[in-house]
N, C-alpha and C positions, 0 to 999 in steps of 0.2 A: 688341739685346733677344733673350732666349732664348724658346723656345716654352714652353707650359704643361707639356708632358711633360719638357722639358729642365730646367725649374725644379724639378719634383718629383724628378727624378733627382739634381739638385744637392743637394737636402736629404737624400737618403738616406745620404750619408756622415756625417751628424750624428745618425743614429738609434742609433748604438752607445752603450751605456751603460757607465759606470764602476761596476761592482757595489759596490765599497767606498763610493764617494760616495753611491750610492743608499741603501744601508743606513745610512750615517752621517747623512745628512740626515733620513731617516725616524726613526731611533731618537733622535737628539739633539733633534729637535722634539717627539717623544713624551715624553721626559724633562722637557723644559722645560715642556710643557703640564701634566704631572702635578704639578710643583712649583707652577705658577700656580694650579691648582685647589685644592691643599692650602692655599695662602695665603688663598683665599676662606673657609676654615673656621677655620684656626688663628690667623691674625693677629687680634689683639684689637680693633683700631680699625676703624671703619666705612670711613674713607678708604682704609686699606690693603686692606680686603676688596674695595672697589669697583675699585681699581687692579688687584688680582689678577684680578678678574673680567674686566676689560677685556683684560688680557694673555692670560688663558685663552681668551677668545673669538678674539683675533687669532692666537694660536698654533694653535688648532684650525682656523682658516681656512687657515693654511699647510699643516697636515696634510691638510686636505680636498683641496687642490690636488694634494698628493702621492698621495692616494687616487685622485683623478681620473686622474692620470698612470699609476698602476698598472693601472687598468681599460682604458686605451688601449694597454697592453702597451709603454709607453715605458720603464718601470723594473721591476726585480725580476721579470722574465719567468719564468714557470714555477716560481716559488719557492713551495713548499708553506707554509713558515712565514709568508711575506709574505701569502699568500692568506688564511690563518687570521686574522692580525692585522688585515688590511684589512677582512675581513668583519665582525669585531667592531666595528671603527671605524665602518663604514658603518651598522651597526645602531644604535650609540650616537648617531650624528649624524643620524638619521632619513633616511638615504640608502642603504638596504639594496641589495645588488648587483642583485637582480632588477629593481626599478623604475629604478635608476640606469642600468644598462647599456642597458635598453630605450629609455628616454627620451633619454639622452644620445647614443646612436648615431643615433637618429632625427633629433636636432637636427643632427648633423654631416652627415647625408645630405640634409637639406632646409634647411640654413641660409639664412635670408633669402628664402624663397619666401613672398611676402605673400598668395598666393592661397589658402593653406590654413592651418588652425589647427594650427600645428606643435607636436607633443607635445614637452615638454621646453624650450619657449621661451616668452617672453612673446608673446601673440597680437598680430598686426599685420594690420589689414585696410585696404583702400582707402577713400577718401571715398565712392565709389559704393556699395560694400558696406555701409558704415555707414548711408548714407541709406536703403537698402533693408531695413535691419534693424528689428525690432520694438523697442518701448521697453524691454522686458525684456532683449533681447539687447544693446542699447546700454548699458544700465545695468551689466550684468555685464562687458562688454568694458572700459568705463572704470574699473570697480572693480578689475579685475585689473591695470590699469596705473597705479593711483593710487599716489602716493609713499608713503602710509601703509601700503599693502599691501607695498611693498618694504621699508620700515623695519621692520615687524612681521611679516615673512614666517614667522617661527618657528612660530606656531600654525596660521594658515590655509593656508599653502603647504606647509610640510614635514610638520607633524604630521598635519594633516587630509587635504589634497589628495594629498600624496606618499606617505603611508603608510596612513592609516586607510581612505580611499576605495578604493584598489586592493585592499586586503585584503578589505573587505566585498564588493566585486564579484566577486573571484575568489580566495578564500582558499587554494586549492591552488597556484595559480601564484605568488601573492605572499605566501606564508607568512612570509617574513622581514620583510615590512612589518608583519604582525601582531605578530611578535616585537619589532620596533622600538618599536611603540606600547606594548606590555606592559612592556618594559624601561624605557622612558621614564617611564611612570606609576609603576613600582616605585621608580625612583631618586628621583622627586619625593616619594613617600611615605616612603622611608627618610630623606631629608634633613629632611623635616618632623618625623619622629620624633626625629631627633637634636637639633634645635634650633628647631623651629617655622618659621613663615613667613620670618623673616629669613634663615635658612640656605638655604631654597629660593630666595630672591631673589638672594643673593650667589653661591651655588655652582651654580645652574642657570639662572635666568632671565637674569641679566646676561650671562654668557658665551654663552648661546644666542642672545639678541637680537643681540649683537655679531656672532657667527658668521654668522647667517643674513642680517642686514642688510648686512654687508660683502659676503658671497658673492652675495646676490641682486642688489645694486646693480651690482657689477662684471659679473656675467653680463648684466644688463640693458644696461649701457653698452657692452658689447662688440658689441652688435648693434642698439642704439637710440641713435644719435648723429646730429648734424646732417648729416654728410657721407655717411651710409649710402646704399647703392644697393640697392634691392630689385627682384626680378624675378618675373614670372609663370612658370608651369611651362614654357611654350614657349620662353622666352628664358633660363631659368636655366642657369647653368654653375658647376660645383663650384669651379674655380679662381678665376673672377671673384667668386664669393661670398666666397671666402677673402680675397681682396685688397681688394675694394671694399665688402664688407658686414660685415667683422670689424675692429674698431678696434685700434689700438695705444694703450693707456692710459698716458700719461706719469705716472710716479710718482717720488718720491724713493727713495733707496736703502733706507731703512727699510721703506717700504710694499712695495717690490719683494720684499724678503725675506719679509715677513709674508704676501704673496700668492704666493710661489714663482714669480715671473715670469709669472703668468697674464696680465698686461697685454700680453705679446707675442702677442696672440691671433690676429693675422693669420697669423703663422708657424705657430702651433698648428693652424690650420685648413688650411693648406697640407699639413702632414704631422704628424698627431697622435702619431706614434711617436717624436718627438724629445723626449728627457728635458727636464724643466723647467729644469734647470741649464745646458743647452746652448743655450737659445733666444737669449740675448744674443749668443753666439758666431755663430749663424747670421745674425743681423741684421748683425753687423759684417762678415761675409765675403761675403754675397750682396747685390750692389748692387740687384737687383730687389726686395728686401724692405726697402729702407732709406727708402722714401718712402710709408709707409702713411697711411691716413686715421686721424686721431688725435682723442682727447679726453683729459681729465685728471681728477684728483680735486680740482681747484680748485672752490670753491663755485659760482662763476659757470658753470663748465662742467657741473657736476652739475645745476644748475637748467635749463640749456639742454637737456640730455638728458631730464630728467624731464618737461619741457613737451611733448615729442613724443608725439602720440597716433595720427595717421592717415597713411597713405601717399597723397599727392596724385599721381595718375597724370599729370595735366596739367602740374604743376610739376616732376615727377620728383624729389620729395623728401618727407621727413617734415614734417608741419606740426603746430602746436599746435591744441587744440580751439578756442581763441579765433580763430585764423586761419580755421578751418573755418566757424565761425559768422559771421565777418565776410564771408567769400566767399559764404555762403548768403544773407546779408542783402543784399549787393550784387546778387546774381543775382535775388533776389525783387524788389528795387527796380527794376532794369532791365526785368524782365518786366512789372511793374505799369505803368510808364511807357509801355512799348511797347504794351500793351493799351489804355491810355487814348487814345493818339494814333490808334489804329485806330478 
């Protein structure tokens, strides 16, 4: 077994990018995405429009991961044209650079520390903290982790929380968040002018719902899965968090392509400078990364992940809210019986 420093050093040889491949994957995905969006408007049949909308959402998901890699400086480093195109893309997808870089970097630096409300991540608290929380705090915590919040992340998470809210609080610092909201509203208005509500549904809402639902769930499952290990501040370690608190999401070849290998998330957290197209290569060649904690996109696995609500410090694992209530009922029952016998 190699040490943590040796493992990081071993991954450094995979951080070199193939500039041609980076541009090819970015531009080819951009072109395919543009054609899919055109299909949502020009195809005369509703079925064709819906299929085009689904494809547009999935292709935008792939481009979003490429955008994410660019901001980690894994690809197209120091390219001025790439920075311009990526900035426009971030604004159009409600993830402008100012808020994206701030929250995502914070996430990488504090991945799976359950003791704090980590910015850029789904909040995770312990059963003890939950019991000490007010009813309002419990309500908002459970709401943020509700499956419907993940499915319809488009409006509440990205449009409101990720863009509108930061801009209102600090318009100078998050000016691009305000631009993102304005551009999004302008696009919706332009589409409505072109063809009414149906055009808005096919060309904006369907692709956006798919993009943010896929992206939000994958991000959720990368750090909220049955085998996840969470640590408090005093015990937290960057490498341990990468290997034990970041999942490898098993996918078929098609979904690996649409998500640009983001399922190899444990490797990404070990070294975020590795280009997305080299992540499978790293896993093939480094034995230490070949036995990650896993989940998948199988419906049963998705349900297992979505049920997880709280970190149980005594059991050392995430538990569902039902498990929490049952344990509380058992505890209350034992306490009542003990009191009666005395």
